[in-house]
C-alpha positions, 0 to 999 in steps of 0.5 A: 162923291168926289169929282174924281169918283164921278169922273170915274163913273162918267168914264166907265159906267159899265165897269161894275168890278173892283181891283179887289174882285180881280185880286180875289179871281187871281190869288197869289199862286201857291208855289214852293218857296223860291219858285219863279213865275216867267212869261213869254209875251210876244205880239202875234206877228208870226215871226220868231226871232232867235232872240225870242227863243233864247228869252223863252229857253231862259224863262223856261229853265228859270221855272223849272223847280216848282215854278211856272212858265206861261205864254201871253199873247200881247194882241192889242195891236190889231193891225199887226197881227198875222193869221195863225200866229199863235200856232207858229209861235207854239210850234216854234217854241215846241220845236226846240223842247220849250213847252209853256205850262200855262197860257194860250193854246193854238186851238184858241183855248188855254191852260191854266187858271190865270187867263184870258192869256190874250190881252184882247180878251181882257179889256174889262179887267184893264178898264177895271184898274183904269177906273181905280186910277181915275178914282184916286186922281191918278189918271184923267181923260185927255182930249187932245187932237193929233194936230193939238198935239203937233202944236204943243210939240212945236211949242216945246221946241221953241221953248227949248223944252223937253218934248212930251205931255207933262207938267205944264204942258198937259193941257187936260191934266186939271181940267174941271169936271164940267168941261170934261162932262161937256166934251164927253156929252159932245162925243169927243174922243179921248185917251186916258193918261196917267197923271204922273207924280215923278220928278226929273230931280229924282231917280228910280234904282233897279236891281237887275239880276244880269246888268246889276244896279240901274239908276234912271230919272223918274218918269215925269210923262203923262203917258197914255194908259188907254187909247181912244178906242178903250184898248190899253197900251203895251205899258199899262196892259202888261203892268196889270197882267204881270201882277194878276198872273203873278209873274215874278221874273220878267226876262226881256231884251235890254232894249226895254231898259229905257222903259223901266221909269214908265213900268216903275211908275205904273207899278207904283201907281197901281199899288203892285210890287214890280217883278224882278228884271232880267234885261238880256243883252242882244245876240250879235254877229260879226260883220265887216270886222265889227259886230251888230245885232242879228237882223231879220232882214239880213240874216236868215239865222235870226229867224227860228224857222231857219233852224226847223227848215234846216233841220237842226236838232233841238238838243243841239240848238238848246245846248248852243243857246245855253253856251251863250246864256251862262258863262260856266255851262261848257265847263259843266258839260265837260264834267257831265258828259252824257247828262241831259242839259236840263240838270244844268244848275242855271243862274241869272247871275253867270249871264254876260251883261254884254251881247253873246256873239253868234257862232254858226260854225260852233253850233254846227259842231255842238249838233254834230257831237249831239247827233253822233251820240244819238242811237240810229233809231233816234236819228231815224225817227228825228229824220223822218219827222223833219223829212215829212215836212221838208224833204219828200225824197229823203222821207220816200227813201227811208220809209221804203225800208226803215230797217236798211235806213236804220242800218245805214245810220248805225254804221260807226254809232255806238262806238267809242269815237263815233263819226260827226259827219251830220250837223242837221237833218238836211245834210242826211239825204247827201250823207246816205245817197250812195246807199240808194241808186236812185240818189247815187252819184259816181265821181272819180277824183283819184289820189294824186299818186294813182293814174286812171290805169292804176285804178282800173288795175286795182278794181279789176284785181279786186272784182276778181277776189271779192267775196261778200261772205268775208268777215272784216279781217278777211276782207282787209287781208284780200285788199292787202294781198292786191298790193304787191302784184300791182306795185303797191305796199300794204305798209303805209309806214314803208311807203312813207319811208321810201315812196320811190319804190312803190306806186302807192300803199294799201290806203290808196287801194281802199280809197279806189275801191271806196270811190267806185262804191260810193263816189267819195274819198271820205266815208264811214267804215267801208266794209260795212258800207259793202255789207249793206250795198250787197254783192250785186250792187258792189259788182255793178258798181265796180264794173261801171267804174272800170 
């Protein structure tokens, strides 16, 4: 038995499986030609960044045609783990219609045949591949203490050498088997390192699907594979997992480009084919005339929870993110009105290599468009789901009379040019408040040309002729008939042509009535509002305004 094989048995006597065993347990997936396998692999810290949602959406879309999108939890750093983090992650994804086909579940279980999907449950798998690397002379134990590593760095600084554990600076790289055995028997802690064969003179070349050709110097560092507690580092664990779970495309932030030499070195040492890389630029925002990344410390909109709490419709958020993801999406959207965005032919090559600029105003406009074409029933259901968690007042109002609530939401909906008043479910209570006496607040900001006395005359005259049985034409004729006796004109064009001849026009009459009944100058169709308010409420509000 070679020294390497003896060393492997010394380090991993409990590992009785081989990489070939795991290759059989996790065989290549039986998928259609060209189908992609993608993953979202967060740490369970409890915080979902908008960038995470963006990447997950791309993962989900990329795997749409016969592929697999799975959730893997990278929980090897237990110090950062937050209770219920997996549930929060799954809820954060599902709130925007992103549901992995495989992976970790909120109840602690898992879906799919390529698990466990928690890295903390895969320790033996990592150690099996680590043992194999030791057997091949590609990994070794390093017994350096923190003090010794600090001393090493100081010597490198004095010598003007690049910092790190590599080459001549790798103290235990070629330690004799006898010394290793002695230290192990003494119980000295160690980490397992990769014996790098990289050269600073050589380069790796990666054809990134967004950034294009990336050339970087090879990795020369003897990086840590297993920590002293036997838990793998992120770099090592993700390489093993992406191979065994048969990941074909890794979509991630471009801050990971710096790690490409390490990752390529690991795939080569393990004998794996590297996945295709899709490095996504960060979502930016303007700040003080410049641009910066969205920050979870500075920007509430950086958190996915912000969009759930504010009640942004999932369709609107996904539509907006697609405008950031593919440069041709908006053209497709205009050419396919009413078509589900899931039909959009997403293409990695249409992604911008530079950071997309986040625009909250544009998101709001998109969400207004999305909500405007929903049915009243759809809006009601979405509002009730949101309000059950975030707005008890609204939930109670809508629950008391669902038919009345849906009738409110039906006004000016389903027409050729629907109103676009609502961008988020959190705006609904204010939008409907005047339909409910307990939420109604009377306000009177009269048109400039209408005095208080003039408004009182309009309301008195209208209260005297109001008839709840009028159809819309008869209703408007009554309003027009009030004009001339009050010194106004039923013809708006006439008023604009000769404003000196009149106190106002028919629009001013409608505005005064609207203000009395709703407290607002701008609302959906007034006739429909009055029909829903009913005779008693209309007359009561007119009299209160008087």
